[in-house]
C-alpha positions in Angstrom: 101.4 131.4 102.8 99.3 128.2 102.3 100.4 126.8 105.7 99.4 130.1 107.4 95.9 129.9 105.8 95.6 126.3 106.8 96.5 127.0 110.4 94.0 129.9 110.5 91.3 127.5 109.1 92.1 125.0 111.9 91.9 127.6 114.7 89.1 129.6 113.1 88.8 133.3 112.5 86.2 136.0 112.0 85.5 138.8 109.5 84.2 142.0 111.1 83.3 145.6 110.2 84.3 148.7 112.2 82.3 151.9 111.7 82.1 155.4 113.2 84.6 157.0 115.5 88.3 157.2 114.5 89.2 154.3 112.3 92.9 155.1 112.2 93.1 155.3 116.0 91.3 152.0 116.2 93.8 150.2 114.0 96.7 151.7 115.9 95.3 150.6 119.2 94.8 147.0 117.8 98.4 147.0 116.7 99.5 148.3 120.2 97.5 145.6 121.9 98.9 142.9 119.6 95.6 142.1 118.0 96.3 140.6 114.5 94.5 142.1 111.6 94.6 141.2 107.9 92.7 141.7 104.7 92.0 145.3 105.8 89.7 147.1 103.3 88.6 150.7 103.9 85.2 151.6 102.5 83.5 155.0 102.5 82.6 155.1 106.1 83.6 151.8 107.6 86.5 149.2 107.7 86.4 145.5 106.8 89.1 143.2 108.3 89.8 139.7 109.6 91.1 138.6 113.0 91.5 135.6 115.2 88.8 134.4 117.6 91.0 135.4 120.5 91.7 138.7 119.0 88.0 139.5 118.5 87.3 138.8 122.1 89.6 141.6 123.3 89.0 144.0 120.4 86.1 145.8 122.1 88.4 147.8 124.4 90.3 149.3 121.4 86.9 150.0 119.8 85.5 151.7 122.9 88.6 154.0 123.3 88.4 155.0 119.6 84.6 155.4 119.5 84.3 152.6 116.9 81.4 150.1 116.6 82.5 146.6 115.6 80.2 143.7 114.5 80.9 140.2 113.1 80.3 139.8 109.4 81.2 136.1 109.0 82.7 133.3 110.9 85.3 131.0 109.2 87.2 127.8 110.0 86.9 124.3 111.3 85.6 125.1 114.9 82.6 127.0 113.6 81.9 124.3 111.0 82.0 121.6 113.6 79.9 123.7 115.9 77.2 124.3 113.3 76.9 120.5 112.7 77.3 119.4 116.3 73.8 118.1 116.4 74.3 116.0 113.2 76.5 113.3 114.5 76.3 111.3 111.3 78.0 114.0 109.2 80.8 114.3 111.8 81.2 110.5 112.0 81.3 110.3 108.2 84.0 113.0 108.0 86.1 111.3 110.7 85.7 107.9 108.9 86.7 109.5 105.6 89.8 111.0 107.1 90.7 107.6 108.7 90.0 105.8 105.4 92.3 108.2 103.4 95.1 107.8 106.0 94.7 104.0 105.8 94.7 103.8 102.0 97.7 106.2 101.8 99.7 103.6 103.8 99.4 101.1 100.9 100.8 100.7 97.4 98.3 101.4 94.6 100.4 101.9 91.5 103.5 100.1 90.3 105.7 101.0 87.3 108.5 99.0 85.7 111.4 100.5 83.7 114.8 99.3 82.3 113.7 95.8 81.1 114.4 94.7 77.5 114.1 90.9 77.3 112.1 90.3 80.4 108.4 91.3 80.3 106.7 93.5 82.8 104.6 90.6 84.0 107.6 88.5 84.8 109.2 91.3 86.8 106.0 92.1 88.6 105.5 88.5 89.5 109.0 88.3 91.0 108.5 91.5 93.0 105.0 90.3 94.0 106.4 87.2 95.6 108.5 89.5 97.8 105.6 91.7 98.9 105.7 94.5 96.3 102.2 94.3 94.8 99.0 96.4 94.6 97.5 96.7 98.1 100.7 95.9 100.0 101.5 98.0 103.1 104.4 100.3 102.5 105.9 99.9 106.0 106.2 96.1 105.4 108.4 96.5 102.3 112.1 96.3 102.8 113.4 97.8 99.6 117.0 96.5 99.9 115.9 93.0 100.9 113.3 92.8 98.1 115.9 93.9 95.5 118.4 91.3 96.7 115.8 88.5 96.5 114.6 89.5 93.1 118.1 89.5 91.6 118.5 85.9 92.9 115.0 84.9 91.6 115.8 86.4 88.1 119.4 85.7 87.2 118.9 87.7 84.0 119.0 90.8 86.1 122.3 92.5 87.1 120.5 95.2 89.1 117.1 95.7 90.6 115.6 98.4 92.9 112.2 99.5 94.2 111.5 103.1 95.3 108.3 104.0 97.2 107.0 107.4 96.3 103.7 108.3 98.0 101.4 105.4 97.1 103.4 104.5 94.0 106.2 101.9 93.7 108.8 102.5 91.0 110.7 99.4 89.9 114.0 99.9 88.1 115.9 97.0 86.7 119.0 96.4 84.5 119.5 93.2 82.6 122.8 91.3 82.2 124.6 91.5 78.9 125.2 88.1 77.3 128.9 87.3 77.3 130.4 86.5 73.9 130.3 82.8 72.9 134.0 82.1 72.6 135.0 78.7 71.3 136.5 76.3 73.8 140.2 76.1 73.1 140.9 73.6 75.9 140.2 70.6 73.8 142.0 69.9 70.5 139.7 69.8 67.5 139.6 70.0 63.7 137.4 72.0 61.4 135.4 69.9 59.0 132.9 70.6 56.3 129.2 70.8 57.2 128.0 70.4 53.6 129.0 70.1 50.0 130.5 73.1 48.2 133.4 74.7 46.4 136.0 76.6 48.5 136.1 80.3 47.8 138.1 81.7 50.7 140.2 80.2 53.6 141.0 81.9 56.9 143.0 79.5 58.9 143.8 81.4 62.2 145.0 78.4 64.1 145.9 75.1 62.5 146.9 74.0 59.0 144.5 74.3 56.0 144.1 71.0 54.2 142.4 72.4 51.1 142.9 75.2 48.6 140.7 77.8 47.0 138.7 76.1 44.2 138.7 72.7 45.7 135.4 70.8 45.8 134.6 69.4 49.3 131.8 67.2 50.6 130.2 66.9 53.9 132.7 65.6 56.5 135.9 66.6 54.7 138.8 67.9 56.8 139.2 71.6 56.2 141.6 72.9 58.9 143.6 70.4 60.9 144.3 70.9 64.6 147.4 68.7 64.3 150.5 70.6 63.4 154.0 69.2 62.9 157.2 70.7 64.5 160.6 70.9 62.9 161.7 67.8 64.9 158.8 65.8 63.4 156.9 65.9 66.6 153.2 66.9 66.6 151.1 69.5 68.5 147.4 69.1 69.2 145.4 72.3 69.4 142.0 73.7 68.8 141.8 74.7 65.1 140.2 78.1 64.5 139.2 79.8 61.3 136.7 80.1 58.5 136.2 78.3 55.2 133.9 80.2 52.9 132.5 78.0 50.1 130.0 78.3 47.3 127.1 76.2 48.2 123.9 75.3 46.3 120.6 75.6 48.1 117.4 74.1 46.8 114.0 75.4 47.7 110.6 73.7 47.1 107.1 74.3 48.3 105.5 71.3 46.7 104.8 69.4 49.9 103.0 72.2 51.7 100.3 71.3 54.3 97.1 72.9 52.9 95.0 72.4 56.0 94.3 74.9 58.8 92.1 75.5 61.8 89.5 78.2 62.2 88.6 80.1 65.4 85.2 79.4 66.9 83.2 79.7 70.1 84.6 83.0 71.3 83.9 84.0 74.9 84.4 87.4 76.5 84.1 88.7 80.0 84.9 92.0 81.7 86.1 92.4 85.3 86.1 95.6 87.4 89.5 96.2 88.9 89.3 98.4 92.0 92.2 98.7 94.5 93.6 95.3 93.6 90.2 93.6 93.8 88.8 91.9 90.6 85.0 91.9 90.4 83.7 89.6 87.6 80.8 90.8 85.5 79.9 87.5 83.9 80.6 83.8 83.8 84.2 82.5 83.4 85.5 82.2 79.8 87.6 79.1 80.6 91.3 78.5 80.1 91.5 77.3 76.5 93.4 79.8 74.4 92.6 82.5 77.1 94.1 85.9 77.3 93.7 89.0 79.6 94.0 92.7 78.9 94.1 95.1 81.7 93.1 98.7 81.1 93.7 101.1 84.0 92.8 104.7 84.4 95.8 107.0 84.1 96.6 110.7 84.5 99.1 110.5 81.7 102.1 109.3 83.8 100.8 107.3 86.7 98.4 104.3 86.5 95.6 104.5 89.0 94.4 101.3 90.8 91.0 101.4 89.0 90.2 100.0 85.6 88.7 97.1 83.5 90.1 93.7 82.8 89.0 92.1 79.5 89.2 88.3 79.3 89.0 86.5 76.0 89.1 82.8 75.0 88.3 80.7 71.9 88.4 77.2 70.6 89.7 75.8 67.3 87.8 73.8 64.8 88.9 70.6 63.2 91.4 70.7 60.3 89.8 72.4 57.3 91.2 72.1 53.7 92.5 75.4 52.3 90.5 76.6 49.3 92.4 76.2 46.0 92.5 79.9 45.3 94.7 80.4 48.3 97.1 77.5 47.8 99.4 79.4 45.4 99.7 82.3 47.9 100.6 79.9 50.7 103.3 78.4 48.5 104.7 81.8 47.8 104.7 82.7 51.5 106.6 79.5 52.4 109.1 80.0 49.6 109.8 83.5 50.9 110.3 82.3 54.5 112.8 79.6 53.3 114.7 82.1 51.1 114.9 84.5 54.1 116.5 81.9 56.3 119.0 81.1 53.6 119.8 84.8 53.1 120.4 85.3 56.8 122.7 82.3 57.1 124.8 83.3 54.1 127.6 85.8 53.5 126.5 86.5 49.9 123.8 85.4 47.4 125.7 84.8 44.1 122.8 83.8 41.9 119.2 82.5 42.2 116.6 80.9 39.9 112.9 80.6 40.7 110.6 78.3 38.8 106.8 78.3 38.9 105.2 74.9 38.4 101.6 73.8 38.0 100.0 70.9 39.9 96.3 70.1 40.3 95.4 73.5 39.0 97.5 75.6 41.4 101.0 77.0 41.2 103.8 76.0 43.5 107.4 77.3 43.4 110.9 75.8 43.4 114.3 77.4 43.1 118.0 77.1 43.4 120.4 79.6 45.0 124.2 79.7 44.8 125.5 81.3 48.1 128.7 81.9 49.9 128.7 80.8 53.5 131.0 79.4 56.2 130.8 75.7 56.0 133.3 74.9 58.8 132.3 73.2 62.0 134.4 72.0 64.9 135.1 68.3 65.5 137.0 67.0 68.5 140.3 65.1 68.0 140.1 61.8 69.9 143.4 60.9 71.5 144.2 57.4 72.6 146.2 57.5 75.8 146.1 53.8 76.5 
């Protein structure tokens, strides 16, 4: 229906009235003579209807035979519009230029979306695709989607899949990142498992190799825990890569006494806005410099698609010289540092058995120290050197 209305608009049509005579006979004669009529409305003593320009030119014969008088009520469509403005060349030229401009702009990419990335940022992916021609303002007919996807996967080895789909003036980038393969130990070289720190053995899991210690033994850093040298029944020896865990009780000390109490403050902030229109950046002030600079792009959106119009906000700042921390904040900084050290110990341990925190006073402020007893795997691999001379 919309297409028919559009075609009628392009060709033009007229609205007319028919009065007097025999209206029903008039309509029948129009149908017989293949004169199209639509939007027929019967009033008290006349008829309103629409017909084509060609149909109105031959409608008078049907009107004469039925005794009906016809007159044009209104003219519609592009031909009549153009005719009414034929003496105003500027308007017609502007209309033609606008149509050409829309056709030109519709041949370019004005919005790009990225989906499927987890580790890589949108900026990194857009930069890789931009190097291969997929960017704001690029002509769609110059983009080879398959070739671009191949080049991007080579440019970013973190990606296992990449594609770009052009939909209207929008480019949809879809990527899939590679999964990190498990870090399996290298069993090609013989090795022992030795102690990485002092502790008391709580559990032994010797999967490959022979354990050299027992539960309850005290070990120090560098002691042999699981040997990669095993003896056969005929007294010969095998060299292999030892594998297993040795869980030990280890003491961990925490102190925040030697905390750096100086810091830098932010000063000399600079801000600038830039208009972003169809890929063009128009600065609205002097440059903010490159020291600690950042950019934030805010584009207009219809809820799903970003439009190629918006504002870019640039911000930069400089740092002051080192400033001593006020005494009232020193205890808080010590507590913060203690928590961060404790968190790392917790994440690297299998279990926290016990802990003791002590608050100390020095120069009028409190600092903290503590001791934790944890269970953790203390085994590390050490290659077995073989003399083949």
